[in-house]
C-alpha positions in Angstrom: 119.7 -57.7 38.9 117.5 -59.9 36.7 114.9 -62.3 38.1 113.4 -65.3 36.5 109.6 -65.4 36.0 107.8 -66.9 38.9 105.0 -69.4 38.7 104.2 -73.1 38.3 104.6 -73.4 34.6 106.9 -76.1 33.3 110.1 -74.3 32.2 112.1 -77.2 30.7 112.7 -77.8 27.0 112.4 -81.6 27.1 108.9 -83.1 27.5 107.5 -86.6 27.7 107.3 -88.1 24.2 103.7 -88.8 23.2 102.8 -92.5 22.3 106.0 -93.5 24.1 107.0 -97.2 23.5 110.2 -98.1 25.5 110.6 -101.4 23.8 110.5 -99.8 20.3 113.0 -97.1 21.4 115.3 -99.8 22.9 115.2 -101.6 19.5 115.9 -98.4 17.6 119.0 -97.7 19.7 120.2 -101.3 19.4 120.0 -101.1 15.6 121.7 -97.7 15.6 124.7 -99.3 17.4 124.7 -102.7 15.6 127.5 -103.5 13.1 130.3 -101.2 11.9 130.0 -97.6 13.1 126.9 -96.2 14.7 124.0 -94.0 13.6 124.7 -91.0 15.8 122.0 -89.0 14.3 119.3 -91.6 15.3 120.8 -91.8 18.8 120.7 -88.1 19.5 117.3 -87.6 17.9 115.7 -90.2 20.1 117.4 -89.4 23.4 116.8 -85.7 23.2 113.2 -86.2 22.4 112.5 -88.4 25.5 112.2 -87.2 29.1 114.7 -88.5 31.7 111.9 -90.7 33.2 111.3 -92.2 29.7 115.0 -92.8 29.2 115.1 -94.9 32.4 112.4 -97.1 31.0 114.3 -97.5 27.8 117.4 -98.6 29.8 115.3 -101.2 31.6 113.7 -102.5 28.4 117.1 -102.6 26.6 118.5 -104.9 29.3 115.4 -107.1 29.2 115.5 -107.4 25.4 119.2 -107.7 24.8 120.8 -108.6 28.2 123.1 -105.6 27.8 123.6 -102.3 29.6 122.5 -99.4 27.4 124.9 -96.9 29.0 127.8 -99.2 28.6 127.0 -99.7 24.9 126.7 -96.0 24.4 130.1 -95.4 26.0 131.6 -98.1 23.7 130.1 -96.7 20.5 130.4 -93.0 21.1 133.5 -90.8 21.9 134.6 -87.5 23.3 132.2 -84.7 24.2 129.3 -86.2 22.4 129.6 -89.4 24.4 129.8 -87.5 27.7 126.7 -85.5 26.8 124.6 -88.5 25.7 125.6 -90.6 28.7 124.9 -87.7 31.0 121.4 -87.5 29.6 120.8 -91.2 30.2 121.5 -91.1 34.0 118.8 -90.1 36.5 119.5 -86.4 37.6 120.7 -87.3 41.1 123.1 -89.9 39.7 124.4 -87.5 37.1 125.2 -85.0 39.9 126.8 -87.7 41.9 129.0 -88.7 38.9 130.0 -85.0 38.4 131.0 -84.6 42.1 132.9 -87.9 42.1 134.9 -86.8 39.1 135.5 -83.4 40.7 137.1 -84.9 43.8 138.8 -87.9 42.3 142.5 -88.0 41.3 145.0 -85.2 41.7 143.5 -81.8 42.4 139.8 -80.8 42.9 137.4 -79.2 40.6 136.1 -76.6 43.1 134.0 -74.9 40.4 132.0 -78.0 39.9 131.4 -78.5 43.6 130.4 -74.9 44.0 128.0 -75.0 41.0 126.1 -78.1 42.1 126.0 -77.6 45.9 125.1 -73.9 45.7 122.3 -74.3 43.3 120.4 -77.5 44.3 117.2 -77.6 46.4 116.9 -79.5 49.7 115.2 -82.4 47.9 117.8 -82.5 45.1 120.6 -82.5 47.8 119.0 -85.4 49.6 118.6 -87.4 46.4 122.2 -86.6 45.5 123.6 -87.9 48.8 121.5 -91.1 48.5 122.6 -91.6 44.8 126.3 -91.1 45.7 126.0 -93.7 48.4 124.2 -96.1 46.1 126.6 -95.6 43.1 129.9 -95.6 45.0 129.2 -97.1 48.4 130.8 -94.1 50.0 129.6 -91.2 52.1 129.6 -88.0 50.1 130.1 -85.7 53.1 133.2 -87.8 54.2 134.6 -87.6 50.7 134.1 -83.8 50.5 135.7 -83.3 53.9 138.6 -85.5 52.8 139.2 -83.4 49.7 138.6 -79.8 50.9 139.6 -77.7 53.9 138.9 -74.6 55.9 135.8 -72.4 55.7 135.2 -73.6 52.1 134.8 -77.2 53.5 132.5 -76.0 56.3 130.1 -74.3 54.0 130.0 -77.3 51.6 129.1 -79.5 54.6 126.3 -77.2 55.6 124.9 -77.2 52.1 125.2 -81.0 52.0 122.7 -81.2 54.9 119.9 -80.0 52.6 118.3 -78.2 55.6 117.7 -74.7 54.2 114.5 -73.2 55.5 111.6 -73.2 53.1 110.5 -70.0 51.4 107.5 -69.4 53.6 109.7 -68.9 56.6 110.3 -65.2 56.8 110.5 -63.0 59.9 110.9 -59.2 59.7 112.6 -59.1 63.1 115.0 -61.9 62.1 115.8 -60.0 58.8 117.0 -57.0 60.8 119.0 -59.3 63.2 120.7 -61.1 60.3 121.6 -57.8 58.7 123.2 -56.7 61.9 124.9 -60.0 62.5 126.4 -60.0 59.0 127.5 -56.4 59.3 129.2 -57.0 62.6 130.8 -60.2 61.4 132.4 -58.4 58.5 132.5 -54.7 58.0 132.6 -53.8 61.7 135.0 -56.5 62.8 138.8 -56.6 62.7 139.1 -59.8 60.7 135.9 -61.7 59.7 133.6 -64.0 61.6 133.1 -66.5 58.8 130.8 -68.7 61.0 128.0 -66.1 60.9 128.2 -65.9 57.1 128.1 -69.7 56.9 125.2 -70.1 59.3 123.0 -67.3 57.7 123.7 -68.0 54.0 123.7 -71.7 54.5 120.4 -72.1 56.4 117.9 -69.2 55.8 115.2 -69.5 53.2 115.8 -67.8 49.8 112.9 -65.4 50.3 114.2 -64.4 53.7 117.7 -63.9 52.3 116.5 -61.7 49.5 115.0 -59.4 52.1 118.2 -59.5 54.1 120.2 -58.6 51.0 117.9 -55.6 50.3 118.0 -54.4 53.9 121.8 -54.9 54.0 122.2 -52.5 51.1 120.0 -49.9 52.7 121.7 -50.2 56.1 125.3 -50.4 55.0 125.4 -48.7 51.6 127.1 -51.8 50.2 125.7 -54.9 48.5 126.2 -58.2 50.2 128.3 -59.2 47.2 130.7 -56.3 47.8 131.1 -57.2 51.5 131.7 -60.8 50.6 134.4 -59.8 48.2 136.0 -57.5 50.7 135.9 -59.9 53.7 136.3 -63.4 52.2 138.8 -64.9 49.8 139.6 -67.8 47.5 137.2 -70.7 47.0 135.2 -69.8 50.1 134.5 -66.3 48.6 133.5 -67.9 45.2 131.2 -70.4 47.0 129.4 -67.7 49.0 129.0 -65.5 45.9 127.5 -68.4 44.1 125.1 -69.0 46.9 124.0 -65.3 46.8 123.5 -65.4 43.1 121.4 -68.6 43.3 119.3 -67.0 46.1 118.7 -63.9 43.9 118.0 -66.0 40.7 119.2 -69.5 40.0 118.5 -69.2 36.2 120.6 -66.0 36.1 123.4 -67.8 37.8 123.3 -70.6 35.2 123.0 -68.1 32.3 126.2 -66.4 33.5 128.0 -69.8 33.9 127.0 -70.8 30.3 128.1 -67.5 28.9 131.5 -67.8 30.6 131.8 -71.4 29.5 131.7 -70.3 25.9 133.2 -66.8 25.8 136.7 -66.1 24.6 139.1 -68.8 23.3 138.2 -72.3 23.9 135.0 -73.8 25.4 134.6 -75.2 28.9 132.8 -78.3 27.7 132.4 -80.0 31.0 130.5 -77.0 32.4 128.4 -76.6 29.2 127.4 -80.3 29.3 126.7 -80.4 33.0 124.4 -77.3 32.9 122.6 -78.2 29.7 121.9 -81.8 31.0 120.9 -80.8 34.5 118.6 -77.8 33.6 117.0 -79.2 30.4 113.9 -80.4 32.4 113.9 -77.7 35.1 114.5 -74.1 34.0 116.3 -73.9 30.7 113.6 -71.6 29.2 114.2 -69.1 32.1 117.9 -69.4 31.5 117.4 -68.7 27.8 115.3 -65.6 28.6 117.9 -64.1 30.9 120.8 -65.1 28.6 119.1 -63.2 25.7 118.3 -60.2 27.8 121.7 -60.0 29.6 124.1 -60.8 26.8 122.2 -59.5 23.8 122.5 -62.8 22.0 120.6 -66.1 22.2 122.0 -69.1 24.0 121.2 -71.1 20.8 123.3 -68.8 18.6 126.3 -68.9 21.0 126.2 -72.7 21.2 125.9 -72.9 17.4 128.9 -70.7 16.9 131.0 -72.4 19.6 130.5 -76.1 19.1 130.3 -78.6 16.1 129.1 -81.9 14.9 126.7 -84.2 16.7 127.7 -82.6 19.9 126.4 -79.3 18.7 123.2 -80.8 17.3 122.5 -82.4 20.7 123.1 -79.2 22.7 120.8 -77.3 20.3 118.1 -79.9 20.8 118.4 -79.4 24.6 118.4 -75.6 24.2 115.0 -76.0 22.6 114.8 -73.0 20.3 116.6 -69.9 18.9 115.5 -66.6 20.5 117.1 -64.7 17.6 115.0 -66.4 15.0 113.4 -64.0 12.5 110.1 -62.8 13.6 110.4 -64.5 17.0 112.5 -61.9 18.8 112.7 -63.8 22.1 109.1 -63.2 23.3 109.9 -65.5 26.2 112.1 -62.8 27.6 109.3 -60.2 27.8 108.5 -60.9 31.5 112.2 -60.7 32.4 112.6 -57.4 30.6 109.4 -56.0 32.1 110.7 -56.9 35.6 114.1 -55.4 34.8 112.5 -52.1 33.8 110.3 -52.2 36.9 113.5 -52.5 39.1 115.1 -49.7 37.1 112.0 -47.5 37.6 111.8 -47.9 41.3 115.5 -48.1 42.2 117.0 -45.2 44.1 120.7 -45.7 43.9 123.0 -43.3 45.7 125.8 -42.4 43.3 129.3 -42.0 44.8 132.6 -41.0 43.4 136.1 -42.2 44.5 137.8 -38.8 44.8 136.8 -36.6 47.7 138.0 -33.2 49.1 141.2 -33.7 51.0 141.0 -33.0 54.8 143.3 -30.3 56.1 143.7 -29.0 52.6 146.4 -26.4 52.2 146.7 -25.0 48.6 149.9 -23.1 49.5 151.6 -26.4 50.7 150.4 -28.2 47.6 151.5 -25.5 45.2 155.0 -25.5 46.7 155.2 -29.3 46.6 154.2 -29.3 42.9 156.8 -26.6 42.1 159.5 -28.6 43.8 158.4 -31.8 42.0 159.0 -30.0 38.6 162.0 -27.9 39.4 165.5 -28.8 38.3 166.6 -31.9 36.5 164.0 -34.6 36.2 160.4 -34.7 37.4 158.9 -36.2 40.6 155.9 -37.9 39.0 155.0 -39.7 42.2 154.4 -36.5 44.1 152.4 -34.9 41.3 150.2 -38.0 41.1 149.7 -38.2 44.8 148.6 -34.6 45.2 146.4 -34.3 42.1 144.6 -37.6 42.4 143.8 -37.0 46.1 142.3 -33.5 45.7 138.8 -32.6 44.5 138.5 -30.6 41.3 137.5 -27.5 43.3 140.7 -27.9 45.4 142.8 -28.3 42.2 141.5 -25.0 41.0 142.6 -23.3 44.2 146.0 -24.9 43.7 146.2 -23.4 40.2 145.5 -19.9 41.5 147.9 -20.2 44.4 150.6 -21.6 42.1 150.3 -18.5 39.8 150.2 -16.1 42.8 153.4 -17.6 44.4 155.5 -18.3 41.3 154.0 -16.2 38.5 153.7 -19.4 36.5 150.9 -21.3 34.9 150.6 -24.7 36.6 149.0 -26.3 33.6 151.8 -25.1 31.3 154.4 -26.4 33.7 152.7 -29.8 33.9 152.4 -30.0 30.2 156.1 -29.3 29.8 157.2 -31.8 32.5 154.9 -34.7 31.7 154.2 -36.6 28.5 152.0 -39.2 26.9 149.0 -40.8 28.6 150.0 -39.5 32.1 150.1 -36.0 30.8 146.6 -36.3 29.3 145.3 -37.8 32.5 146.8 -35.2 34.9 146.0 -32.2 32.7 142.4 -33.5 32.4 142.1 -33.7 36.1 143.3 -30.1 36.5 140.6 -28.7 34.2 137.1 -27.8 35.5 134.8 -30.6 34.5 132.8 -28.5 31.9 135.9 -27.3 30.3 137.3 -30.8 30.2 134.2 -32.1 28.5 134.2 -29.1 26.1 137.8 -30.0 25.1 136.9 -33.6 24.5 134.1 -32.6 22.3 136.3 -30.2 20.4 139.0 -32.8 19.9 136.3 -35.3 18.7 135.4 -32.9 15.9 138.7 -31.4 14.8 141.0 -32.7 12.1 140.3 -35.4 9.6 137.4 -37.6 10.7 135.1 -37.4 13.7 135.2 -39.4 16.9 131.5 -40.2 17.0 131.9 -42.5 20.1 133.2 -39.6 22.2 130.4 -37.3 21.1 127.8 -39.9 21.9 129.4 -40.9 25.3 129.4 -37.3 26.5 126.2 -35.9 25.1 124.1 -39.0 25.9 125.1 -39.2 29.5 125.4 -35.7 31.0 122.7 -34.0 33.0 121.0 -30.7 32.0 123.2 -28.7 34.3 126.3 -30.4 33.0 125.3 -29.8 29.4 124.6 -26.1 30.0 128.0 -25.7 31.7 129.7 -27.5 28.7 128.0 -25.0 26.3 129.3 -22.0 28.3 132.8 -23.5 28.5 132.8 -24.3 24.8 131.9 -20.8 23.9 134.4 -19.3 26.3 137.3 -21.5 25.2 136.7 -21.7 21.4 134.7 -18.5 20.7 131.9 -20.4 18.8 128.9 -22.4 19.8 128.9 -26.1 20.3 125.8 -26.4 18.2 127.5 -24.7 15.3 130.4 -27.2 15.4 128.1 -30.1 15.7 126.1 -28.9 12.7 129.2 -28.5 10.5 130.8 -31.8 11.6 127.8 -34.2 11.5 124.8 -34.7 9.3 121.3 -36.1 9.0 119.3 -37.6 11.9 122.5 -38.2 13.9 123.2 -34.4 13.8 119.7 -33.6 14.9 119.9 -36.0 17.8 123.2 -34.6 19.0 121.9 -31.0 18.7 118.8 -31.9 20.7 120.9 -33.5 23.4 123.3 -30.5 23.4 120.4 -28.1 24.3 120.2 -29.6 27.8 116.4 -29.4 27.9 115.5 -32.9 29.1 112.5 -32.8 31.4 113.4 -33.5 35.0 110.1 -34.6 36.7 108.6 -38.0 37.2 106.6 -40.0 34.7 103.5 -38.7 33.1 101.2 -41.8 33.1 99.0 -40.6 30.2 102.1 -39.7 28.0 103.8 -43.0 28.9 101.4 -45.1 26.8 101.4 -42.5 24.0 105.2 -42.6 23.8 105.3 -46.4 24.0 102.8 -46.4 21.1 105.1 -44.2 19.1 108.0 -46.5 19.7 105.8 -49.4 18.6 104.8 -47.8 15.4 108.4 -47.3 14.4 109.3 -50.8 15.5 106.7 -52.2 13.2 108.4 -50.5 10.3 112.0 -51.5 11.1 111.4 -55.1 12.3 109.5 -58.1 10.9 106.1 -57.2 12.3 104.4 -59.5 14.7 100.5 -59.5 14.7 100.6 -57.3 17.8 103.0 -54.8 16.2 101.1 -54.8 12.9 97.9 -53.9 14.7 99.7 -50.9 16.3 101.3 -50.0 13.0 97.9 -49.8 11.3 96.9 -46.8 13.5 97.4 -43.4 11.8 100.9 -42.2 12.7 102.6 -40.7 9.7 105.5 -41.9 7.6 108.8 -43.4 8.9 110.6 -40.0 8.9 108.1 -38.4 11.2 108.1 -41.5 13.4 111.9 -41.2 13.7 111.6 -37.6 14.7 109.0 -38.5 17.4 111.4 -41.3 18.5 114.2 -38.8 18.8 112.1 -36.2 20.6 111.0 -38.8 23.2 114.5 -40.2 23.9 116.1 -36.8 23.9 113.6 -34.7 26.0 111.7 -37.0 28.3 112.9 -37.5 31.9 114.8 -40.6 32.8 112.0 -41.7 35.2 109.4 -41.2 32.5 111.5 -43.1 29.9 111.9 -46.1 32.2 108.1 -46.4 32.4 107.9 -45.9 28.6 110.3 -48.8 28.0 108.4 -51.0 30.4 105.1 -50.2 28.7 106.8 -50.9 25.4 107.6 -54.4 26.6 104.0 -55.0 27.8 102.6 -53.8 24.4 104.9 -55.7 22.1 107.0 -58.4 23.9 110.0 -56.5 22.6 112.9 -54.9 24.6 113.5 -51.3 23.3 117.3 -51.6 23.3 117.4 -54.8 21.2 114.7 -53.3 18.9 117.0 -50.4 18.2 120.0 -52.6 17.7 118.2 -55.0 15.4 116.4 -52.3 13.3 118.8 -49.4 13.1 122.4 -48.9 12.1 125.4 -46.7 12.3 125.7 -43.6 14.5 122.0 -43.2 14.9 121.7 -46.7 16.4 124.7 -46.1 18.7 123.4 -42.8 20.1 120.0 -44.2 20.7 121.4 -47.3 22.4 123.7 -45.1 24.6 120.6 -43.1 25.7 118.7 -46.2 26.6 121.6 -47.8 28.4 122.2 -44.6 30.3 118.5 -44.4 31.3 118.6 -48.0 32.4 121.8 -47.9 34.4 124.4 -45.2 33.8 127.2 -46.7 35.9 126.8 -50.0 34.0 127.0 -48.1 30.7 130.4 -46.6 31.8 131.5 -50.0 33.2 130.9 -51.5 29.7 132.8 -48.7 28.0 135.8 -49.2 30.4 135.8 -52.9 29.9 135.8 -52.5 26.1 138.6 -49.9 26.3 140.9 -52.5 27.9 139.7 -55.7 26.2 141.8 -57.6 23.6 145.0 -56.4 22.0 145.8 -52.7 22.8 144.1 -50.2 25.0 141.9 -47.3 24.1 143.8 -44.9 26.5 141.7 -41.9 25.5 138.4 -43.5 26.4 139.9 -44.9 29.6 141.3 -41.5 30.6 138.1 -39.6 29.7 135.9 -41.8 31.8 138.2 -42.1 34.8 138.6 -38.3 34.8 135.0 -37.3 34.2 133.4 -39.9 36.6 135.9 -39.9 39.5 133.9 -37.4 41.6 130.4 -38.5 40.3 129.8 -42.2 40.2 133.1 -44.1 39.8 132.4 -46.2 42.9 129.1 -47.3 41.4 130.9 -48.0 38.1 133.4 -50.2 40.0 130.6 -52.2 41.5 128.9 -52.7 38.2 132.2 -53.7 36.6 133.0 -56.5 39.0 129.4 -57.7 39.1 129.3 -58.1 35.3 132.9 -59.1 34.5 133.9 -61.1 37.6 137.1 -59.0 37.9 137.6 -55.7 39.5 138.2 -52.5 37.6 141.5 -52.3 39.6 142.5 -55.7 38.3 141.6 -54.7 34.7 143.6 -51.5 34.9 146.6 -53.2 36.6 146.7 -55.8 33.8 146.4 -53.4 30.9 148.4 -50.3 31.8 151.8 -49.6 33.3 154.2 -47.1 34.9 153.0 -43.7 36.3 149.9 -43.8 34.1 148.9 -47.0 35.9 149.6 -45.5 39.3 147.5 -42.5 38.6 144.6 -44.6 37.3 144.6 -46.8 40.3 144.6 -43.8 42.6 141.5 -42.6 40.9 140.0 -46.1 40.9 140.2 -45.8 44.7 140.1 -49.5 45.7 140.6 -53.1 44.8 137.0 -54.5 45.5 
């Protein structure tokens, strides 16, 4: 989870305009709207370069000078999204929020996402100002209107948030933290049904600092994140509201970065969301949002707005954004502190990895062997029975079933399954029946045989397996194919990519903690190479001027560090790299390298950072868009089912706002779907 930089620095993109003259600005705007047409460029230039406080003075002077309402004139002269954006900027923040909420609950239907976004993210003071502005603008009570337009627990939580009585951040009690953890656990996981009132009271009233401690302790105590419990216990708009509250407690800028990304990703743009956030955060924390956006989504907010909008609307949004974190030589230095904190969390985190497939209780290989034989005997095949048995046994138990099957029937279970099943289901079931090392060996062999090479499969396996797993793969490869894995890699790949794969295939990664002295040396080596592959900043150029050899030797050092240092050590190296250069190592690789070398280095870094998230991304991409990469989907589901598939599931839903179960359900079908869902192990 990412956190925004803390401190008292101003983090907005809009500042007070120096030598401000409200009368002169009012005249400029009047002239821009006088006569036929309007000078939209002059309007957007002026309004985006004045703070909200200054805009209010312009409105007053405009009325004094011309006896007209500036906002009414802007509405008349402008149209569409551009008009909505400019008018939003002209309102005081509380009145802008009030207008958004009024629109959300007026007419047929309710815009629950707007209500959630505003009420979950505002401070006590902002809530009080909003309630007063709503009363002043519409002569109505906001709480009464919200109650009239919503219902159930969703309504109750909105009403609690509307009170603006959350405890301040200095209110933290260790005893109360433990009590709240226990109360939340008993209200959800330990209770038949859910005591929603406890969730509402604690999440609606406790201070943010207190709740962060509660969330950390909840994970330690229950083994589940608070988000996972909310998804499991609550539903509908109430669930979405509570998740938004949790996200804002953890990091309000990260919440808005995510909202902005979702507003622009895919087909179409959610312009109302985009406008609302850019207007409301432009003088609060848009720089923090930009940092997190760049780090989390590997593209700048500026570039995404630029590619997703057009005309004066685009120009205005880009002015509010305040800068492009992808600009040549700039390389989002604002994100350095976020990246540093992210690597700190990665370095100290101790996450328990859990699979979804476990040894079956009361296991009887004799019974299972007979049931499988019956399922394949005679006309037709009972796929349901085969799936049910094989997906609910551990790999060790499946090996016992294979032996028992041969002893009883004198037949090879794998051969029978291959004969009776076909297509994607056959690949999945046969993969599950193989010992893990032999399965990986087969995947590597397939990636290298025939015309062309499946570099993605080679990278996925070799960049993510432990030393023990790599050594077992080497033995299995030799046993099954009577040649060494290294020989096949050598003949099927070339150059630096070949050397990297062979290094990974030795399974000689160090396994201790970090070596503090070597951390800085390794980070310095990364910096030297970075200075050669990127446009050098002064800090990088100073590092590059130290004696370090040519680019080829630096690449070799880069490879040696990434392929042999322990994960714990590498996390500290990546953190030190940020401190030394203001660069994030993953983005440095992506920006300065290309092809298979880039892909394998990125895979190593992502695996070091968060291996379950690496696989969650791979699974998502295998099912995204038209068509499905069934081989990738099968390979990951088979190979991770007893290792960390539960962790992968959690990362998947956290990043993509949909469960792995839902993604599989929407992208596959038939018995293949049923077997995958059984391995997935839950809906989240």
